[in-house]
C-alpha positions as semicolon CSV with decimal commas, in nm:
position;residue;x (nm);y (nm);z (nm)
1;M;12,160;9,235;9,154
2;T;12,059;9,540;8,950
3;D;12,252;9,855;9,037
4;Y;11,992;10,028;9,255
5;A;12,062;10,369;9,411
6;F;12,030;10,245;9,768
7;D;12,102;10,477;10,057
8;P;12,479;10,435;10,124
9;E;12,420;10,360;10,492
10;L;12,200;10,062;10,401
11;I;12,434;9,895;10,151
12;P;12,675;9,731;10,402
13;W;12,385;9,554;10,569
14;I;12,224;9,399;10,264
15;D;12,429;9,079;10,270
16;V;12,363;9,035;10,644
17;L;11,982;9,036;10,615
18;P;11,797;8,702;10,575
19;D;11,709;8,668;10,210
20;A;11,650;8,302;10,123
21;P;11,460;8,221;9,801
22;M;11,092;8,146;9,838
23;R;10,961;7,945;9,543
24;T;10,848;7,617;9,701
25;Y;10,703;7,504;10,032
26;E;11,037;7,350;10,127
27;E;11,211;7,684;10,067
28;L;10,943;7,856;10,271
29;L;11,020;7,630;10,566
30;A;11,388;7,723;10,531
31;T;11,294;8,092;10,517
32;R;11,095;8,063;10,839
33;A;11,391;7,899;11,011
34;Q;11,633;8,160;10,878
35;M;11,410;8,443;11,004
36;S;11,392;8,288;11,350
37;E;11,771;8,261;11,365
38;F;11,808;8,622;11,252
39;L;11,569;8,752;11,518
40;V;11,765;8,583;11,795
41;Q;12,059;8,807;11,702
42;M;11,858;9,131;11,702
43;P;11,896;9,368;12,000
44;V;11,607;9,355;12,246
45;Y;11,433;9,684;12,321
46;E;11,457;9,791;12,683
47;P;11,153;10,004;12,774
48;G;11,197;10,308;12,993
49;Q;10,897;10,216;13,206
50;P;10,753;9,886;13,330
51;I;10,547;9,715;13,059
52;D;10,331;9,417;13,146
53;V;10,346;9,162;12,864
54;R;10,120;8,858;12,852
55;D;9,991;8,613;12,593
56;E;9,627;8,516;12,581
57;L;9,413;8,286;12,368
58;I;9,099;8,453;12,239
59;P;8,804;8,300;12,052
60;G;8,876;8,238;11,686
61;P;8,640;8,332;11,402
62;D;8,327;8,116;11,356
63;G;8,448;7,812;11,546
64;A;8,806;7,826;11,413
65;P;9,093;7,759;11,655
66;D;9,164;8,016;11,924
67;V;9,389;8,304;11,823
68;R;9,693;8,389;12,032
69;V;9,747;8,757;12,106
70;R;10,023;8,929;12,301
71;I;9,916;9,227;12,509
72;Y;10,156;9,507;12,606
73;T;10,030;9,734;12,885
74;P;10,225;10,017;13,049
75;R;10,183;9,998;13,426
76;S;10,174;10,375;13,471
77;A;9,816;10,421;13,348
78;D;9,542;10,543;13,578
79;E;9,290;10,619;13,302
80;P;9,185;10,457;12,973
81;R;9,444;10,497;12,699
82;P;9,452;10,433;12,324
83;G;9,468;10,075;12,198
84;L;9,648;9,948;11,889
85;V;9,582;9,616;11,718
86;Y;9,914;9,534;11,553
87;I;9,958;9,280;11,270
88;H;10,301;9,139;11,184
89;G;10,440;9,100;10,833
90;G;10,595;8,803;10,655
91;G;10,424;8,775;10,317
92;F;10,122;8,598;10,471
93;V;10,347;8,292;10,505
94;S;10,598;8,361;10,783
95;G;10,649;8,559;11,100
96;D;10,474;8,556;11,437
97;I;10,425;8,782;11,737
98;D;10,788;8,728;11,840
99;T;10,888;8,891;11,509
100;T;10,750;9,228;11,618
101;D;10,809;9,212;11,992
102;T;11,057;9,500;11,983
103;F;10,824;9,722;11,780
104;C;10,528;9,658;12,007
105;L;10,732;9,720;12,322
106;T;10,845;10,049;12,168
107;Y;10,489;10,159;12,089
108;A;10,368;10,075;12,441
109;D;10,663;10,249;12,603
110;K;10,705;10,559;12,387
111;L;10,334;10,623;12,328
112;G;10,188;10,496;12,653
113;I;9,930;10,282;12,470
114;V;9,801;9,927;12,501
115;V;9,916;9,709;12,209
116;V;9,744;9,385;12,108
117;S;9,967;9,190;11,868
118;V;9,796;8,917;11,663
119;D;9,946;8,572;11,600
120;Y;9,723;8,494;11,301
121;R;9,739;8,161;11,119
122;L;9,979;8,151;10,826
123;A;9,937;8,049;10,463
124;P;9,961;7,815;10,284
125;E;9,854;7,597;10,578
126;T;9,566;7,842;10,635
127;P;9,480;8,039;10,323
128;F;9,239;8,332;10,293
129;P;9,009;8,411;10,467
130;G;9,164;8,252;10,778
131;P;9,442;8,505;10,847
132;V;9,234;8,822;10,803
133;E;8,945;8,670;10,998
134;D;9,187;8,601;11,285
135;C;9,291;8,966;11,276
136;Y;8,931;9,084;11,271
137;A;8,851;8,854;11,565
138;A;9,137;9,019;11,758
139;L;8,999;9,365;11,678
140;V;8,650;9,268;11,797
141;W;8,793;9,111;12,111
142;T;8,998;9,422;12,187
143;A;8,694;9,646;12,150
144;N;8,475;9,417;12,363
145;K;8,741;9,392;12,634
146;A;8,835;9,761;12,622
147;T;8,744;9,834;12,984
148;E;8,928;9,528;13,112
149;L;9,233;9,617;12,900
150;G;9,234;9,979;13,012
151;V;9,164;10,095;12,657
152;D;8,954;10,391;12,552
153;P;8,707;10,236;12,301
154;A;8,694;10,565;12,110
155;R;9,070;10,548;12,041
156;I;9,139;10,206;11,889
157;G;9,364;10,188;11,585
158;V;9,493;9,915;11,354
159;A;9,846;9,897;11,214
160;G;10,072;9,654;11,037
161;A;10,370;9,627;10,806
162;S;10,413;9,448;10,473
163;A;10,159;9,163;10,462
164;G;10,055;9,293;10,803
165;G;9,976;9,625;10,636
166;G;9,759;9,445;10,384
167;L;9,587;9,248;10,659
168;A;9,536;9,571;10,854
169;A;9,369;9,728;10,552
170;G;9,152;9,419;10,504
171;T;9,058;9,417;10,874
172;V;8,953;9,782;10,857
173;L;8,740;9,713;10,547
174;L;8,573;9,424;10,730
175;A;8,501;9,647;11,030
176;R;8,338;9,908;10,809
177;D;8,131;9,662;10,608
178;R;8,021;9,451;10,905
179;G;7,939;9,744;11,128
180;G;8,220;9,633;11,356
181;P;8,430;9,828;11,605
182;A;8,490;10,194;11,532
183;I;8,852;10,251;11,427
184;V;9,006;10,591;11,480
185;F;9,321;10,542;11,268
186;Q;9,503;10,294;11,044
187;H;9,877;10,284;10,975
188;L;9,968;10,080;10,667
189;G;10,344;10,030;10,656
190;I;10,486;9,921;10,318
191;P;10,157;9,729;10,265
192;E;10,098;9,425;10,045
193;L;9,764;9,509;9,886
194;D;9,732;9,389;9,527
195;D;9,747;9,031;9,397
196;R;9,749;9,138;9,032
197;L;10,123;9,226;9,037
198;E;10,084;9,467;8,745
199;T;10,241;9,789;8,876
200;E;10,564;9,930;8,735
201;S;10,753;9,875;9,061
202;M;10,632;9,514;9,080
203;R;10,744;9,444;8,722
204;E;11,079;9,617;8,763
205;Y;11,199;9,498;9,105
206;A;11,261;9,127;9,054
207;D;11,588;9,109;9,250
208;T;11,558;9,366;9,529
209;P;11,667;9,260;9,881
210;L;11,426;9,085;10,119
211;W;11,123;9,123;9,890
212;N;11,085;9,111;9,514
213;S;10,830;9,021;9,250
214;P;10,897;8,642;9,249
215;K;10,846;8,632;9,626
216;A;10,530;8,837;9,589
217;A;10,391;8,585;9,340
218;F;10,465;8,297;9,579
219;S;10,312;8,493;9,865
220;W;9,981;8,554;9,687
221;D;9,963;8,199;9,550
222;S;10,006;8,071;9,905
223;Y;9,747;8,309;10,049
224;L;9,480;8,278;9,779
225;G;9,550;7,927;9,653
226;E;9,713;7,823;9,326
227;G;9,548;7,965;9,016
228;K;9,347;8,238;9,192
229;R;9,601;8,522;9,183
230;G;9,498;8,789;8,932
231;T;9,156;8,640;8,859
232;A;8,834;8,836;8,872
233;D;8,691;8,685;9,189
234;V;8,961;8,778;9,444
235;S;8,803;8,934;9,752
236;P;8,891;9,292;9,849
237;Y;8,931;9,165;10,207
238;A;9,220;8,955;10,074
239;A;9,359;9,219;9,837
240;P;9,232;9,561;9,953
241;A;9,344;9,722;9,626
242;R;9,044;9,539;9,476
243;A;8,797;9,737;9,690
244;T;8,582;9,959;9,470
245;D;8,465;10,181;9,759
246;L;8,715;10,324;10,007
247;S;8,482;10,582;10,158
248;G;8,407;10,587;10,528
249;L;8,749;10,453;10,631
250;P;8,946;10,609;10,917
251;P;9,232;10,858;10,879
252;T;9,527;10,673;10,730
253;V;9,902;10,690;10,691
254;V;10,061;10,480;10,415
255;T;10,438;10,437;10,393
256;V;10,642;10,315;10,096
257;C;11,007;10,243;10,021
258;Q;11,163;10,360;9,696
259;F;11,302;10,027;9,572
260;D;11,018;9,805;9,687
261;P;10,797;9,612;9,445
262;L;10,505;9,708;9,672
263;R;10,577;10,081;9,631
264;D;10,327;10,162;9,359
265;E;10,032;9,972;9,505
266;G;10,082;10,156;9,834
267;M;10,095;10,491;9,655
268;E;9,785;10,407;9,452
269;Y;9,592;10,299;9,761
270;A;9,680;10,629;9,931
271;R;9,567;10,820;9,622
272;R;9,234;10,637;9,612
273;L;9,179;10,690;9,985
274;S;9,234;11,063;9,933
275;Q;8,995;11,062;9,638
276;A;8,736;10,895;9,864
277;N;8,769;11,188;10,110
278;V;8,960;10,983;10,367
279;P;9,225;11,197;10,546
280;T;9,540;11,033;10,415
281;E;9,914;11,092;10,435
282;L;10,167;10,915;10,215
283;R;10,528;10,887;10,326
284;G;10,803;10,770;10,092
285;Y;11,165;10,711;10,186
286;P;11,443;10,752;9,927
287;G;11,707;10,489;9,878
288;T;11,523;10,230;10,087
289;F;11,404;9,879;10,007
290;H;11,139;9,655;10,160
291;G;11,228;9,577;10,519
292;S;11,490;9,851;10,551
293;A;11,349;9,925;10,896
294;A;11,543;9,622;11,025
295;I;11,859;9,832;10,976
296;T;11,819;10,062;11,273
297;K;12,150;10,251;11,252
298;A;12,088;10,437;10,925
299;A;11,962;10,796;10,936
300;V;11,679;10,723;10,692
301;T;11,548;10,428;10,893
302;Q;11,572;10,624;11,215
303;R;11,358;10,889;11,047
304;M;11,112;10,619;10,941
305;A;11,084;10,499;11,301
306;A;11,041;10,853;11,438
307;D;10,776;10,933;11,177
308;E;10,584;10,617;11,263
309;L;10,577;10,703;11,632
310;D;10,463;11,059;11,554
311;D;10,193;10,934;11,320
312;L;10,062;10,683;11,572
313;R;10,073;10,941;11,852
314;R;9,868;11,185;11,649
315;G;9,635;10,931;11,493
316;L;9,549;10,762;11,824
317;G;9,541;11,080;12,030
318;A;9,811;10,936;12,254
């Protein structure tokens, strides 16, 4: 591995994190299994208040299979509260709502909000537009069921991390362009936004932990289909960096990690949002790599987690 200036508190954990190669479908299956085994060993968040958690099947997009969502509702509410549609990461090809159970429990507990986590279909079994349409269907369902869910329809946000950040951005673009639910805030954590793979960070970081440029290429090939990555006809709802008009989007926070191949596309998306008069904040964390948030005992990752809670609290009016 190249000699990166990682935060010293992160270095001892690098060899512990799941980091299988991802170049073929067979390796992808092994990666999914490795991630599941890793999650079993992660500490489970214990909320400070009772949180009702239930799974529900909701109608899929345009006759597609039903979409499973997991709903986290604090029991203490006696009035409508903000709602957050949360989209897990995994390079479009791995992960599920179990992957982010701890995060969603934390949001519901610490912020007192209702969280709807989306178990969208994965690529390559279901390529674009299936995954983002599943996420959009979950957003529409959340808005339509706001009263039943105890959600204030004027305070619904969308958030996600990694590929989930890219899917969140695509979902918000769909909502704007289709005249869909009003979104008060989007939080794009270390988002995967650009299939062209041409930024300096993407070219340079070919061997960084957890995520690197070879994995990004496999990810986009799986999501878009072989031969489509980098071509002229890739949809902005698949790769939001392709969107030519970012006006009219909700207030946004974008986060990036220093040694992450996705760093520059996140920074550029934040710059373009600002240029389009969208209230935008960009947060970068020194010495970190993609997925550093899994290392919860480092000062820098604790700051990342605290910042995310503060940003969601402010953005959702929680």
